[in-house]
C-alpha positions as CSV (number, residue, x, y, z in Angstrom):
1,S,57.9,-101.7,-92.0
2,T,57.1,-105.2,-93.4
3,P,55.0,-106.0,-96.1
4,R,52.1,-107.4,-93.3
5,T,52.5,-103.9,-91.9
6,L,51.9,-101.9,-95.0
7,S,49.0,-104.4,-96.0
8,S,47.0,-103.8,-92.5
9,M,47.6,-99.7,-93.2
10,A,46.3,-99.5,-96.2
11,S,42.9,-101.5,-95.3
12,L,42.3,-99.1,-93.0
13,V,42.3,-96.6,-95.7
14,A,40.7,-98.2,-98.4
15,Y,37.4,-98.9,-97.0
16,D,33.9,-99.2,-98.6
17,D,30.3,-97.4,-98.0
18,S,27.9,-99.3,-96.7
19,D,25.4,-97.6,-98.3
20,S,26.8,-97.5,-102.1
21,E,27.2,-100.0,-104.4
22,A,30.4,-102.0,-104.9
23,E,32.6,-99.7,-107.4
24,A,36.0,-100.1,-109.0
25,E,38.2,-97.7,-107.4
26,P,39.9,-94.7,-109.4
27,A,43.4,-95.1,-110.5
28,G,46.2,-93.8,-108.4
29,S,44.1,-94.4,-104.9
30,L,44.8,-97.2,-103.0
31,N,43.8,-100.8,-102.4
32,A,44.6,-103.1,-100.2
33,M,44.3,-106.2,-102.6
34,G,46.6,-105.4,-105.0
35,P,49.5,-103.1,-106.2
36,V,49.1,-99.0,-106.4
37,K,49.0,-98.2,-110.0
38,D,51.1,-94.3,-110.9
39,T,49.1,-92.1,-112.5
40,S,51.6,-89.6,-113.1
41,G,53.7,-91.7,-115.4
42,V,56.9,-90.4,-114.0
43,A,59.5,-92.9,-113.1
44,R,59.8,-93.0,-108.9
45,P,62.8,-93.6,-107.0
46,P,64.0,-96.7,-105.2
47,G,62.1,-97.2,-101.9
48,Q,58.8,-95.9,-102.9
49,D,57.2,-98.4,-104.7
50,F,54.6,-100.1,-102.5
51,A,53.7,-103.0,-104.6
52,S,57.2,-104.1,-104.2
53,G,56.2,-104.7,-100.4
54,T,59.2,-102.1,-98.6
55,L,59.7,-98.8,-97.6
56,D,63.0,-97.2,-97.7
57,V,63.4,-95.5,-94.1
58,P,66.5,-93.2,-94.4
59,T,69.3,-93.7,-92.1
60,K,69.8,-90.5,-90.3
61,P,69.5,-91.4,-86.4
62,G,66.6,-90.0,-84.9
63,S,65.1,-88.6,-88.8
64,C,61.7,-90.9,-88.2
65,R,61.5,-91.4,-84.3
66,D,59.3,-89.1,-81.7
67,P,61.5,-87.1,-79.2
68,G,60.5,-89.9,-76.6
69,G,62.9,-92.0,-78.8
70,R,60.4,-94.4,-80.1
71,R,59.7,-95.4,-83.5
72,L,56.6,-93.4,-85.4
73,P,54.2,-95.4,-87.1
74,L,53.8,-95.7,-91.0
75,A,50.6,-93.7,-90.7
76,W,52.6,-90.6,-88.6
77,L,55.2,-90.4,-91.2
78,G,53.3,-88.1,-93.3
79,R,52.5,-85.4,-90.6
80,S,56.2,-85.4,-89.7
81,D,58.5,-82.3,-90.7
82,R,59.4,-82.3,-94.3
83,G,62.6,-82.1,-94.1
84,S,63.7,-85.1,-91.4
85,C,61.8,-87.6,-92.6
86,P,60.7,-89.2,-96.5
87,S,57.3,-87.8,-96.0
88,Q,57.8,-85.7,-99.9
89,R,58.1,-89.3,-101.1
90,L,55.1,-90.4,-99.4
91,Q,52.7,-87.5,-100.8
92,W,50.5,-87.1,-103.9
93,P,51.9,-84.8,-106.2
94,G,51.2,-81.1,-105.3
95,K,48.9,-78.6,-108.0
96,E,51.2,-76.7,-110.3
97,P,52.9,-73.9,-108.6
98,Q,51.6,-70.9,-109.5
99,V,53.9,-68.2,-110.4
100,T,53.6,-64.8,-108.3
101,F,54.8,-61.3,-109.5
102,P,56.6,-59.0,-106.9
103,T,54.4,-56.4,-105.5
104,K,57.4,-53.6,-105.1
105,E,59.9,-53.3,-107.8
106,P,63.8,-53.4,-106.8
107,S,65.4,-50.4,-106.0
108,R,67.4,-48.9,-109.1
109,S,69.9,-45.9,-109.6
110,S,68.6,-42.9,-111.2
111,L,67.0,-43.2,-114.6
112,W,68.9,-40.8,-116.5
113,T,72.7,-41.3,-115.1
114,S,73.4,-44.5,-116.9
115,H,72.2,-45.8,-120.0
116,V,70.7,-49.2,-118.7
117,P,69.7,-49.4,-115.3
118,A,71.5,-51.5,-113.2
119,S,69.0,-54.2,-112.7
120,H,68.0,-54.4,-116.2
121,M,68.4,-57.8,-117.4
122,P,69.5,-58.1,-121.0
123,L,67.2,-59.8,-123.6
124,A,69.0,-63.3,-123.4
125,A,69.8,-63.4,-120.1
126,A,65.7,-62.9,-119.5
127,R,65.1,-65.7,-121.6
128,F,67.1,-68.0,-119.8
129,K,65.9,-67.2,-116.3
130,Q,62.8,-67.7,-118.1
131,V,63.7,-71.5,-119.5
132,K,65.2,-71.9,-116.3
133,L,62.0,-70.9,-114.3
134,F,59.7,-73.0,-116.9
135,R,62.3,-76.1,-116.1
136,D,62.3,-75.9,-112.5
137,F,58.0,-76.0,-112.1
138,S,57.7,-78.6,-115.3
139,K,57.8,-81.9,-113.4
140,S,54.8,-81.0,-110.8
141,S,53.3,-79.2,-113.8
142,F,53.3,-82.8,-115.8
143,R,52.3,-85.0,-112.8
144,A,49.5,-82.6,-111.7
145,Q,48.1,-82.3,-115.5
146,S,48.4,-86.7,-115.9
147,E,46.9,-87.1,-112.4
148,S,44.1,-84.8,-113.5
149,E,43.9,-86.3,-116.7
150,T,43.6,-90.1,-115.5
151,I,40.3,-88.7,-113.3
152,G,38.6,-87.4,-116.0
153,K,39.1,-90.7,-118.1
154,N,37.3,-92.7,-115.5
155,G,34.8,-90.5,-115.0
156,S,35.7,-89.1,-111.6
157,S,33.9,-85.6,-111.6
158,L,35.5,-83.9,-108.5
159,Q,38.9,-83.0,-108.7
160,K,40.5,-85.1,-106.2
161,K,42.1,-82.7,-103.2
162,K,44.9,-84.5,-101.6
163,C,46.1,-84.1,-97.8
164,E,49.2,-83.7,-96.1
165,D,49.3,-87.2,-95.1
166,G,48.9,-88.3,-98.8
167,V,45.7,-90.1,-98.4
168,V,43.0,-89.9,-101.1
169,P,39.6,-88.7,-99.3
170,Y,36.6,-91.3,-100.0
171,T,34.1,-89.0,-102.3
172,P,30.3,-90.7,-102.0
173,K,28.9,-91.8,-105.1
174,R,26.2,-89.1,-105.4
175,L,29.0,-86.4,-105.4
176,R,30.9,-88.1,-108.3
177,Q,27.6,-87.7,-110.3
178,L,27.4,-83.9,-110.2
179,P,28.9,-81.6,-113.5
180,A,32.2,-81.3,-113.3
181,L,33.5,-78.2,-111.8
182,R,36.3,-75.6,-113.5
183,P,39.6,-75.4,-111.1
184,E,39.7,-72.0,-111.5
185,T,35.9,-70.8,-110.7
186,G,34.6,-73.5,-109.3
187,K,31.4,-73.7,-111.0
188,A,30.3,-76.0,-113.7
189,N,31.4,-76.2,-117.6
190,E,29.2,-74.7,-119.9
191,A,29.4,-74.2,-123.5
192,E,31.6,-71.2,-124.8
193,P,29.8,-68.3,-126.5
194,Q,29.9,-68.1,-129.8
195,G,31.7,-65.0,-131.3
196,R,34.0,-64.6,-128.8
197,P,37.4,-66.0,-128.7
198,S,39.1,-68.9,-127.1
199,G,41.2,-68.6,-124.2
200,R,40.7,-67.6,-120.6
201,A,39.7,-64.0,-119.5
202,P,41.9,-61.4,-119.2
203,A,43.6,-61.7,-115.0
204,P,43.3,-58.5,-113.5
205,L,46.1,-55.6,-113.4
206,C,47.7,-55.5,-110.4
207,V,48.3,-51.6,-110.4
208,A,50.8,-50.4,-107.7
209,P,48.7,-47.7,-105.7
210,R,52.1,-45.9,-104.7
211,V,53.9,-43.6,-107.7
212,S,56.9,-44.7,-109.7
213,E,59.7,-42.8,-107.9
214,F,61.0,-41.5,-110.9
215,I,57.7,-39.7,-112.1
216,Q,57.1,-38.3,-108.3
217,P,59.4,-35.5,-108.5
218,Y,58.0,-34.2,-111.4
219,L,54.1,-34.1,-110.5
220,N,53.7,-30.8,-108.5
221,S,56.7,-29.0,-111.0
222,H,56.1,-27.1,-113.9
223,Y,56.9,-28.4,-117.0
224,K,60.3,-27.5,-118.3
225,E,61.4,-27.9,-122.0
226,T,61.4,-30.3,-123.8
227,T,64.8,-32.2,-124.7
228,V,65.8,-33.9,-127.6
229,P,66.2,-38.0,-126.5
230,Q,69.2,-39.7,-127.2
231,K,69.7,-43.0,-125.7
232,V,67.3,-46.0,-125.6
233,L,66.3,-47.1,-122.0
234,F,64.1,-49.8,-122.8
235,Y,63.3,-52.5,-125.8
236,L,59.9,-53.8,-125.5
237,R,59.2,-57.3,-127.4
238,G,56.3,-59.4,-127.1
239,H,54.1,-58.9,-129.6
240,R,53.9,-61.2,-132.7
241,G,52.8,-58.6,-135.7
242,P,52.9,-55.0,-136.6
243,V,52.7,-52.6,-133.8
244,N,49.9,-49.9,-134.4
245,S,49.8,-47.1,-131.8
246,V,51.5,-46.3,-128.4
247,Q,49.6,-44.5,-125.7
248,W,50.6,-43.2,-122.0
249,C,48.1,-43.2,-119.4
250,P,46.6,-39.8,-118.8
251,V,46.9,-39.9,-115.1
252,L,50.0,-38.2,-114.0
253,S,50.5,-40.5,-111.2
254,Q,50.2,-43.9,-113.2
255,S,51.6,-42.6,-116.3
256,H,54.4,-45.0,-116.0
257,M,51.8,-47.8,-117.5
258,L,51.8,-47.8,-121.9
259,L,49.5,-48.9,-124.1
260,S,50.0,-50.9,-127.2
261,T,47.9,-52.3,-129.7
262,S,48.9,-55.2,-132.5
263,M,47.6,-56.8,-135.5
264,D,48.5,-60.2,-133.8
265,K,44.7,-59.5,-132.0
266,T,45.8,-58.0,-129.1
267,F,46.9,-55.1,-126.9
268,K,49.5,-55.1,-123.7
269,V,50.0,-52.7,-120.6
270,W,53.7,-52.2,-119.9
271,N,55.3,-50.2,-117.3
272,A,57.9,-48.5,-119.4
273,V,59.0,-46.1,-116.8
274,D,60.4,-48.5,-114.2
275,S,61.3,-51.8,-115.7
276,G,60.2,-51.9,-119.2
277,Y,58.2,-55.3,-118.2
278,C,54.9,-56.4,-119.6
279,L,51.9,-55.7,-116.8
280,Q,49.3,-57.7,-118.8
281,T,48.4,-58.8,-122.3
282,Y,44.2,-59.0,-123.5
283,S,43.5,-61.4,-126.0
284,L,39.9,-60.2,-126.6
285,H,39.6,-60.1,-130.3
286,T,39.5,-62.1,-132.6
287,E,41.1,-60.0,-135.5
288,A,43.8,-57.4,-135.5
289,V,43.7,-54.5,-132.8
290,R,43.5,-51.6,-134.8
291,A,42.5,-48.9,-132.2
292,A,42.7,-48.9,-128.4
293,R,42.2,-46.0,-126.2
294,W,42.8,-45.1,-122.2
295,S,40.0,-43.9,-120.6
296,P,40.4,-40.6,-119.1
297,C,40.0,-41.9,-115.7
298,G,43.1,-44.0,-116.5
299,R,41.5,-47.4,-115.0
300,R,39.8,-48.5,-118.1
301,I,41.1,-49.6,-121.8
302,L,38.2,-49.0,-124.9
303,S,39.4,-51.2,-127.7
304,G,38.3,-52.0,-131.0
305,G,38.9,-54.3,-134.1
306,F,39.1,-55.8,-137.6
307,D,36.6,-58.3,-136.0
308,F,33.5,-55.5,-135.3
309,A,34.1,-55.8,-131.6
310,L,34.1,-53.0,-129.3
311,H,35.2,-53.7,-125.6
312,L,35.5,-51.3,-122.8
313,T,37.8,-53.5,-119.8
314,D,38.3,-53.0,-116.7
315,L,41.9,-53.1,-115.3
316,E,41.6,-53.5,-111.5
317,T,38.9,-56.8,-112.3
318,G,39.4,-57.7,-115.7
319,T,36.3,-57.8,-116.6
320,Q,34.2,-56.0,-119.7
321,L,32.1,-53.2,-118.6
322,F,31.1,-52.4,-122.2
323,S,30.6,-54.7,-125.2
324,G,29.3,-53.8,-128.6
325,R,29.3,-54.5,-132.2
326,S,30.1,-52.4,-134.7
327,D,28.6,-52.3,-138.7
328,F,32.3,-51.8,-139.7
329,R,35.7,-52.8,-139.2
330,I,37.5,-50.5,-136.6
331,T,40.2,-48.4,-137.1
332,T,39.7,-45.3,-134.7
333,L,38.4,-44.4,-131.3
334,K,38.2,-41.3,-129.4
335,F,36.0,-39.9,-126.2
336,H,34.5,-37.2,-125.6
337,P,36.3,-34.5,-123.6
338,K,34.1,-33.6,-121.4
339,D,31.5,-36.7,-121.3
340,H,33.2,-39.5,-120.7
341,N,30.6,-41.9,-121.5
342,I,30.5,-41.3,-124.7
343,F,32.9,-42.1,-127.7
344,L,33.1,-41.8,-131.8
345,C,33.6,-44.5,-133.4
346,G,35.3,-44.8,-137.2
347,G,36.5,-47.3,-139.8
348,F,35.5,-49.0,-142.6
349,S,31.9,-47.5,-143.4
350,S,30.9,-43.9,-145.0
351,E,30.0,-43.1,-141.3
352,M,31.0,-42.7,-138.1
353,K,28.9,-43.5,-134.8
354,A,28.7,-42.0,-131.3
355,W,28.2,-44.8,-128.3
356,D,26.9,-44.5,-125.1
357,I,28.3,-47.0,-122.7
358,R,25.9,-46.5,-120.4
359,T,23.1,-47.8,-122.6
360,S,25.2,-49.7,-124.8
361,K,23.7,-47.8,-128.1
362,V,24.6,-45.4,-131.0
363,M,23.0,-42.3,-130.2
364,R,24.4,-40.4,-133.1
365,S,25.6,-40.9,-136.8
366,Y,28.0,-38.8,-138.9
367,K,27.6,-39.8,-142.4
368,A,29.7,-38.5,-145.4
369,T,30.1,-39.6,-149.0
370,I,33.3,-41.3,-148.4
371,Q,35.0,-45.4,-148.2
372,Q,37.3,-45.1,-144.7
373,T,37.9,-42.5,-142.1
374,L,41.5,-42.6,-140.7
375,D,41.3,-40.5,-137.5
376,I,39.5,-38.1,-135.2
377,L,40.2,-35.1,-133.4
378,F,38.0,-33.3,-130.8
379,L,37.9,-28.9,-130.9
380,R,36.4,-26.7,-128.4
381,E,36.1,-29.1,-125.4
382,G,34.1,-31.6,-127.2
383,S,31.2,-29.4,-129.8
384,E,33.5,-29.7,-132.6
385,F,35.4,-32.3,-134.0
386,L,37.4,-33.2,-136.8
387,S,37.3,-36.4,-139.2
388,S,40.0,-37.1,-142.0
389,T,38.9,-39.9,-144.6
390,D,40.7,-41.5,-147.4
391,A,39.3,-39.3,-150.7
392,S,42.1,-38.3,-152.4
393,T,40.8,-38.0,-156.0
394,R,40.3,-34.6,-157.8
395,D,36.9,-33.8,-157.1
396,S,37.4,-34.7,-153.0
397,A,38.7,-31.1,-151.8
398,D,34.9,-31.0,-149.7
399,R,35.9,-34.3,-148.1
400,T,39.6,-35.3,-147.3
401,I,39.2,-33.1,-143.9
402,I,35.8,-32.5,-142.2
403,A,34.5,-30.2,-139.6
404,W,31.2,-31.7,-137.5
405,D,29.2,-30.3,-134.8
406,F,28.7,-33.1,-132.7
407,R,25.0,-32.3,-131.1
408,T,23.5,-31.9,-134.4
409,S,25.4,-34.2,-136.8
410,A,25.6,-31.4,-139.4
411,K,28.7,-30.7,-141.6
412,I,30.6,-27.0,-140.1
413,S,33.2,-26.8,-142.9
414,N,34.3,-29.2,-146.1
415,Q,36.5,-26.6,-147.5
416,I,39.9,-27.1,-145.6
417,F,42.6,-29.3,-147.2
418,H,42.7,-28.7,-151.0
419,E,45.6,-30.8,-151.9
420,R,45.4,-34.2,-153.4
421,F,46.8,-36.3,-150.5
422,T,44.7,-38.4,-147.4
423,C,46.1,-37.3,-144.0
424,P,46.2,-40.4,-142.1
425,S,46.4,-38.5,-138.5
426,L,45.8,-35.5,-136.7
427,A,47.3,-34.0,-133.8
428,L,46.0,-30.5,-131.7
429,H,48.4,-28.6,-130.6
430,P,48.8,-28.5,-126.5
431,R,48.8,-24.5,-126.4
432,E,48.1,-22.9,-129.7
433,P,44.8,-23.1,-131.5
434,V,46.2,-24.9,-134.5
435,F,46.3,-28.8,-135.2
436,L,48.7,-30.9,-137.3
437,A,47.6,-33.4,-140.0
438,Q,49.6,-35.7,-141.4
439,T,50.1,-36.2,-144.9
440,N,50.8,-38.5,-147.7
441,G,52.6,-36.3,-149.6
442,N,55.8,-36.5,-146.9
443,Y,54.7,-33.5,-144.8
444,L,53.1,-32.2,-142.0
445,A,50.4,-29.3,-142.2
446,L,49.1,-26.9,-139.8
447,F,45.8,-25.4,-139.4
448,S,43.5,-23.2,-137.5
449,T,41.5,-24.7,-134.7
450,V,38.9,-22.1,-135.5
451,W,36.4,-21.6,-138.5
452,P,37.1,-21.6,-141.3
453,Y,39.9,-23.6,-140.4
454,R,42.6,-22.2,-142.6
455,M,45.9,-24.3,-144.0
456,S,49.1,-22.2,-142.6
457,R,51.4,-21.6,-145.8
458,R,54.3,-20.6,-143.9
459,R,55.1,-23.4,-141.8
460,R,55.2,-26.8,-143.3
461,Y,57.3,-29.9,-142.1
462,E,58.8,-32.1,-144.4
463,G,62.2,-34.8,-144.2
464,H,60.3,-37.7,-143.6
465,K,57.8,-40.4,-145.6
466,V,54.5,-41.7,-145.0
467,E,54.5,-43.8,-148.1
468,G,50.6,-45.0,-147.2
469,Y,51.3,-46.1,-143.8
470,S,49.3,-44.6,-140.9
471,V,51.9,-43.1,-139.3
472,G,51.0,-40.9,-136.0
473,C,52.4,-37.4,-135.1
474,E,52.0,-36.1,-131.2
475,C,53.4,-32.7,-130.1
476,S,55.7,-32.4,-127.0
477,P,53.3,-31.3,-123.7
478,G,55.0,-28.2,-124.1
479,G,54.6,-27.6,-127.0
480,D,58.3,-26.4,-128.7
481,L,58.8,-29.5,-130.2
482,L,56.8,-32.0,-133.0
483,V,57.5,-35.6,-133.8
484,T,56.3,-37.8,-136.0
485,G,57.3,-41.7,-137.2
486,S,58.8,-41.9,-141.2
487,A,58.2,-45.0,-143.8
488,D,61.9,-45.7,-143.7
489,G,62.2,-46.5,-139.8
490,R,62.9,-43.0,-138.7
491,V,61.9,-40.8,-135.6
492,L,62.2,-36.8,-137.0
493,M,61.7,-33.7,-134.9
494,Y,60.9,-30.4,-135.8
495,S,60.5,-27.1,-134.1
496,F,57.6,-26.0,-133.9
497,R,58.2,-22.4,-134.6
498,T,60.7,-22.7,-137.3
499,A,59.7,-25.7,-138.9
500,S,63.4,-26.8,-139.2
501,R,64.4,-30.3,-137.9
502,A,65.6,-30.3,-134.6
503,C,67.0,-34.5,-134.2
504,T,66.9,-37.9,-136.2
505,L,66.8,-40.9,-134.6
506,Q,67.5,-44.3,-136.4
507,G,64.8,-46.3,-134.6
508,H,63.5,-48.9,-136.4
509,T,64.3,-51.3,-139.2
510,Q,60.7,-51.0,-140.7
511,A,58.3,-48.4,-140.5
512,C,57.8,-46.6,-137.6
513,V,53.9,-45.6,-137.4
514,G,53.5,-44.5,-133.6
515,T,55.1,-41.6,-131.6
516,T,54.1,-40.3,-128.0
517,Y,55.6,-38.1,-125.4
518,H,55.5,-38.5,-122.0
519,P,53.1,-36.0,-120.0
520,V,55.2,-35.8,-117.5
521,L,58.9,-36.7,-117.6
522,P,60.8,-34.4,-119.9
523,S,62.6,-36.1,-123.4
524,V,60.8,-39.6,-122.5
525,L,59.6,-40.8,-126.0
526,A,57.6,-44.0,-126.7
527,T,58.2,-45.3,-130.4
528,C,56.4,-48.4,-132.3
529,S,57.1,-49.8,-135.7
530,W,55.7,-51.8,-138.0
531,G,57.9,-54.6,-137.0
532,G,56.3,-55.4,-133.7
533,D,58.7,-53.5,-131.7
534,V,57.9,-50.6,-129.2
535,K,61.5,-48.6,-127.9
536,I,61.4,-46.1,-125.0
537,W,63.8,-43.1,-125.6
538,H,65.1,-41.0,-122.9
């Protein structure tokens, strides 16, 4: 390996196109008359600098020889085995490695026999693992990034593809003048549409077709009596703002997935049963995401926020099947229980609107003399629904909770709740013809779902604090327990029959605003708080 050999081999690679004009070679390419410019900006080890005219050859016998014992030419070094020849030093830095997630999660011991699964990694160890992973591929990603930046500065339009032997392929002049291509899509760069948040579109959610090993035994069995959870199974951290609500996937076979909405302009999907890991983060809104709901099929998510935007996201493809713009900031969304192509939308407005996903238009409006809709609850298989408002003055007894006819937009009853408290959330009992209303009077009120929707004077669930927060409430799948959050961070459970307190959990340091039972697994509970954390109890 002499300087004369190197210059002769380099002259074979760097040739000129006879049909094109003489042009300056881009930085980082081979030039027979001059040294090679390193575009990565990273120091090379000794023996790798072609400008010096020398090549560092390994001293191991037979490492650069063919099976016949002859010494290989310099051009063959790049095609030799990676582990036996210095081909790695002759190759150009590759693209940034893609981080792949395992399709099958490791087997674990029983979910209910231990406080924390054996494979569950502490938070500090998980962070250390992420930092170590970042350090492993930071060098190669820096080289690829610096190389792409240099190509862009020199006016090159096509991304240079590197061969296995480290030689840059020649690009004709007519191809260099084409519009620049995006590396991830292969399409020409276009102006970003206005009104959409900056950032890439969400990647498809890889939902495993298999059923969770913890949910499978409970799918075909009758739901047993709900027991009170005692321990924290997972502590889900990832949101940078208050978490408004949590909801399990309504499809029982896929109910290991948990949806969380936050004021940090995102909503996330978690595997909250098997691993506690975040499956996907969706950043489709430019303002806080106040409401998001699973579609009844379990493959889509409807979201609305303070940016007036509505999005229906397909989890399998990561695309938006429906996008609309409301006239007000959105605080609540509910799918119609029978026609899943219709949903109700309410927020900072005196009216609610029913949208049709197929036409992307508003099909019906419901107007009242109010300023904000706090929650919506469907009754009688979708023929009627209830709305709770922020009206709390002395003469507002006819506006706190209103019953509507869905088809005619007429008010059925407005004399339901006569006390001077707003109701931030409503919940339907799974078996009895009653519904619950969370009130700012620090108690849960019980109402009948049949006209005239009378309130029960005998049963009142007290002991928690609301204090202006949008604290949610819910019934257990069996209907024997009620759960609610509290402004002081506690999680309280009541007996539905006796209205006595069954359990109190010291859940969060800030206000607990969302609670929901798992639809299949007994005594599994998810809670969220104003501090931005989510906990899974069992």
